[in-house]
Wavefront OBJ file of the C-alpha trace (Angstrom):
o trace
v 186.222 58.108 -135.425
v 185.334 58.764 -131.845
v 183.606 54.203 -131.958
v 187.160 52.929 -132.751
v 189.373 55.188 -130.285
v 186.433 53.554 -127.582
v 186.976 50.303 -128.979
v 190.920 50.797 -128.640
v 190.656 51.673 -125.320
v 188.606 48.998 -124.145
v 190.100 46.531 -125.612
v 193.627 47.603 -124.553
v 192.497 47.689 -121.350
v 193.225 51.679 -120.581
v 189.802 53.507 -119.686
v 189.950 57.354 -120.421
v 190.535 59.586 -117.573
v 190.314 63.431 -117.798
v 193.898 64.475 -118.056
v 193.429 68.066 -116.688
v 191.830 66.487 -113.188
v 195.545 64.836 -112.916
v 198.741 66.147 -111.421
v 202.072 65.754 -113.754
v 203.114 62.797 -112.347
v 199.762 60.974 -112.541
v 199.675 61.814 -116.132
v 203.618 60.749 -116.184
v 202.480 56.870 -114.388
v 198.969 56.763 -116.941
v 200.881 57.821 -120.099
v 203.540 54.639 -119.200
v 206.729 57.151 -119.537
v 209.249 58.571 -116.512
v 210.347 61.973 -116.153
v 213.672 61.583 -117.957
v 211.861 60.069 -121.791
v 209.088 63.743 -120.733
v 212.298 65.678 -120.444
v 213.856 64.385 -124.405
v 210.554 64.379 -126.399
v 209.784 67.572 -123.953
v 213.133 69.751 -124.559
v 212.374 70.732 -120.690
v 215.201 69.562 -118.237
v 214.020 67.107 -115.736
v 215.029 69.397 -113.368
v 211.542 71.373 -114.520
v 209.903 69.006 -114.660
v 210.516 67.399 -110.947
v 209.301 71.270 -109.616
v 205.811 70.442 -111.024
v 205.125 66.777 -110.135
v 202.916 67.277 -107.774
v 200.777 70.606 -110.010
v 198.161 69.565 -112.009
v 198.495 70.758 -115.316
v 196.588 73.929 -115.066
v 199.336 75.815 -111.868
v 202.131 74.221 -114.776
v 203.119 78.449 -116.387
v 201.918 78.559 -120.011
v 205.058 77.564 -121.686
v 206.290 74.526 -119.946
v 202.979 73.538 -119.989
v 202.875 73.438 -123.596
v 205.544 71.654 -124.277
v 204.290 69.127 -122.523
v 201.707 68.182 -124.160
v 202.691 68.468 -127.240
v 204.771 65.519 -125.723
v 202.469 63.299 -124.652
v 200.515 63.915 -127.584
v 197.642 65.836 -125.027
v 195.200 68.672 -126.778
l 1 2 3 4 5 6 7 8 9 10 11 12 13 14 15 16 17 18 19 20 21 22 23 24 25 26 27 28 29 30 31 32 33 34 35 36 37 38 39 40 41 42 43 44 45 46 47 48 49 50 51 52 53 54 55 56 57 58 59 60 61 62 63 64 65 66 67 68 69 70 71 72 73 74 75
């Protein structure tokens, strides 16, 4: 299954990046999303998301981070 994922990413043009090292705003851009879409999917307010845009996932409180990861499908 990993082979097909790599082939799919190569074909789609999106390179695999280490998401844990990216800030939340970079992750939103990488996933081609917006703050309002993330707020809807994760059920976290846009105000809270805006507060953590410059932090990476380790700097976000665990409950909020779990909701954001679930909305983006990050494990």
